[in-house]
C-alpha positions as CSV (number, residue, x, y, z in Angstrom):
1,M,-270.3,65.2,35.7
2,V,-268.5,64.4,32.4
3,T,-268.9,61.2,30.5
4,I,-266.2,60.1,28.1
5,R,-266.6,56.8,26.2
6,G,-263.5,54.7,25.9
7,I,-262.1,51.2,25.4
8,Y,-260.7,49.0,28.2
9,D,-258.3,46.3,27.0
10,G,-257.8,44.7,30.4
11,K,-254.8,47.0,31.2
12,N,-255.4,50.5,29.8
13,I,-258.3,52.7,29.0
14,R,-258.2,54.6,25.7
15,V,-260.7,57.3,24.6
16,L,-262.6,56.5,21.4
17,P,-261.1,58.5,18.5
18,S,-264.5,60.2,17.8
19,E,-265.1,61.1,21.4
20,P,-264.6,64.8,22.2
21,V,-262.4,65.3,25.3
22,P,-262.8,68.5,27.3
23,V,-259.8,70.6,28.1
24,A,-258.5,69.9,31.6
25,H,-257.9,73.0,33.7
26,R,-257.1,71.1,36.9
27,Q,-256.8,67.6,38.2
28,V,-259.9,66.0,39.8
29,P,-260.7,62.6,41.3
30,V,-262.2,60.2,38.8
31,A,-264.6,57.3,39.2
32,I,-264.5,54.7,36.4
33,I,-267.7,52.6,36.1
34,F,-267.7,49.5,34.0
35,L,-271.1,48.8,32.5
36,E,-270.1,45.2,31.7
37,D,-268.3,42.6,33.9
38,V,-264.6,42.8,32.9
39,T,-263.6,39.9,35.1
40,N,-264.1,37.5,32.2
41,T,-261.2,38.9,30.2
42,D,-259.1,35.7,30.9
43,Q,-262.0,33.5,29.7
44,I,-262.4,35.7,26.6
45,R,-258.7,35.6,25.8
46,R,-258.7,31.7,26.1
47,L,-261.6,31.5,23.8
48,Q,-259.8,33.8,21.2
49,I,-256.7,31.6,21.4
50,E,-258.8,28.4,21.0
51,I,-260.6,29.9,17.9
52,A,-257.2,30.9,16.4
53,Q,-255.9,27.4,16.9
54,R,-258.9,25.9,15.2
55,M,-258.5,28.3,12.3
56,R,-254.8,27.4,11.9
57,T,-255.7,23.7,12.0
58,A,-258.3,24.2,9.3
59,R,-256.0,26.2,7.1
60,A,-253.2,23.6,7.5
61,G,-255.7,21.0,6.1
62,M,-256.4,23.1,2.9
63,L,-254.7,22.5,-0.4
64,P,-252.4,25.2,-1.7
65,L,-254.0,27.7,-4.1
66,G,-251.6,26.9,-6.9
67,A,-251.0,30.6,-7.6
68,S,-250.0,33.6,-5.6
69,V,-252.8,35.9,-4.3
70,K,-251.4,38.7,-6.5
71,D,-251.8,36.5,-9.6
72,L,-255.4,35.5,-8.6
73,V,-256.3,39.2,-8.1
74,E,-254.9,40.1,-11.5
75,Q,-256.8,37.2,-13.1
76,G,-260.0,38.4,-11.5
77,R,-259.4,42.0,-12.8
78,E,-258.8,40.6,-16.3
79,R,-262.0,38.6,-16.2
80,K,-264.0,41.6,-15.0
81,S,-262.6,43.9,-17.7
82,L,-263.2,41.3,-20.4
83,S,-266.8,40.7,-19.3
84,S,-267.5,44.5,-19.2
85,T,-266.1,45.1,-22.7
86,H,-268.0,42.1,-24.3
87,R,-271.5,42.8,-23.1
88,L,-274.4,42.6,-25.6
89,P,-276.6,45.6,-26.1
């Protein structure tokens, strides 16, 4: 028996990138065993959609940053470089 770990997304099964896959010399019947109940995929998907909607609502209620993310990153880098050059011994 060969065991190959993979990911099931509700439609397809993909082998994990780090999983070694043996070379196939012939076709053989395969039995796929799910260790967890996958019938809840619809419920999980609805929960993901609900969480995303709550996040969008929360984001819509936030004030704008007042600067672009790029500018904020640059300001953070400048502060970091200034603080590292002005340290006391």
